[in-house]
C-alpha positions, 0 to 999 in steps of 0.5 A: 632069878627072874630079872624085874628091872626094878630099882630100889632105895633102902635107907639104913642099908648098912646094917640090919634089916636094911642090908638084910632087905637090899640083899633080898631085893638084890636076889629077887632081881631089883637094882638097890640104891644102899643109902646110909651115912658110913660109906664103908658099911654099904660098900660092904653090904654091895660086896655081899649081892648075889652073884649073877643076880642081873640088878645092880647095888650101888653105894650113895652116902646120904643123911636122910635128916639132911633135905640136900643130902636126900635130894642128892640120893634121889637125883643120883638114883634117878642119874644110875638107874633112869626111875625108882619102883620102890622106897623102903624107909628104913632108917631108924634110931632110938634113944631109950630113957625117962620121960623126965631125964630125955633132954630136948636134944635127944628127943629131936635127935629121934625126931629127925631121923625116924619121922622127918627123916621119912618125911623128906624121902617120901617127898623126893620119891614122890615127886620123882615117881609121879613124873617118871613114865610110867608113872607111879611106884612104892613106899614101904615105911618101917613101923615098929610093933612100936607103933601100937603098943610102947616098950618102957621109957621108949617116948621118942621112939613109941612117938615117932613111929607111932607118927609114921602110921599116920604118914603112911596112911596119908601117903596112901591115900595122897598118892592114889592120884599118882599111881603110888602105893604106901605100906608099913611093916611093924617089926617085932625082934629081928634079929640083929646086932641092934637086938642082940641085947635081948638074949639077955633080957630087955627091960619089961613093964614090971621092972624085970629083966626077961630075955625076949625071943627074936626072928631070923631077920631074913624072914623079915626081908622075905616080907618086905620083898612080898610087898615090893614085888605086888602090881600097884594095883594092889597094896599091903597096907600093914603087916606085922611081922614079929618073933612068935612066942615075944611079949607084944600082945599081952604087954603090961 
């Protein structure tokens, strides 16, 4: 377990993919600021850190939809660690339902977390990364295979994930002058509590319910660690990690 001296922020670190990625980064030698709305869950993640790992895990409650909260997250991270090398924009929300039945509040709730939250965190990360010495860093956005192909009744989630793809490309382009790389990981059916329902059945385009395979979330975490560990002169712009036999390429 080599000490990297590098630091990371992971949003949505209290469960699921965020927790798995946080712990994998810690095992890889990173110090990690664990961000999320529920302190107890963040502290539980922190308690699961690898014994003897050189980095630290600290819990910082934050709401990615609130600019002041996001600003405080990055200020505290800088105060604790001195710099930021990696941001994993992972926090996300889904509100399924037919388009005609969705309320404006449901739509805005998903947009605020999945898109505006990514923007606010990326904005603060860029400001920190461009001014630190040595300057630069990496932003990794959690997209989804829904950034390419929708599921039924998923308009807000699908729309925001398509938008994240555009934001990833813009950050990748505009970050060059500051030595900031940006990439996106598109994940399909990682085995977390959120996807457990797929063992019983997920709605298909033909209206049927069919079980779908899931992939070990730790394999997803390892992929993020690979992206995070690259030197800044190299970048994985897009990566897709999914259960091999899930209905994606042939959806519909």
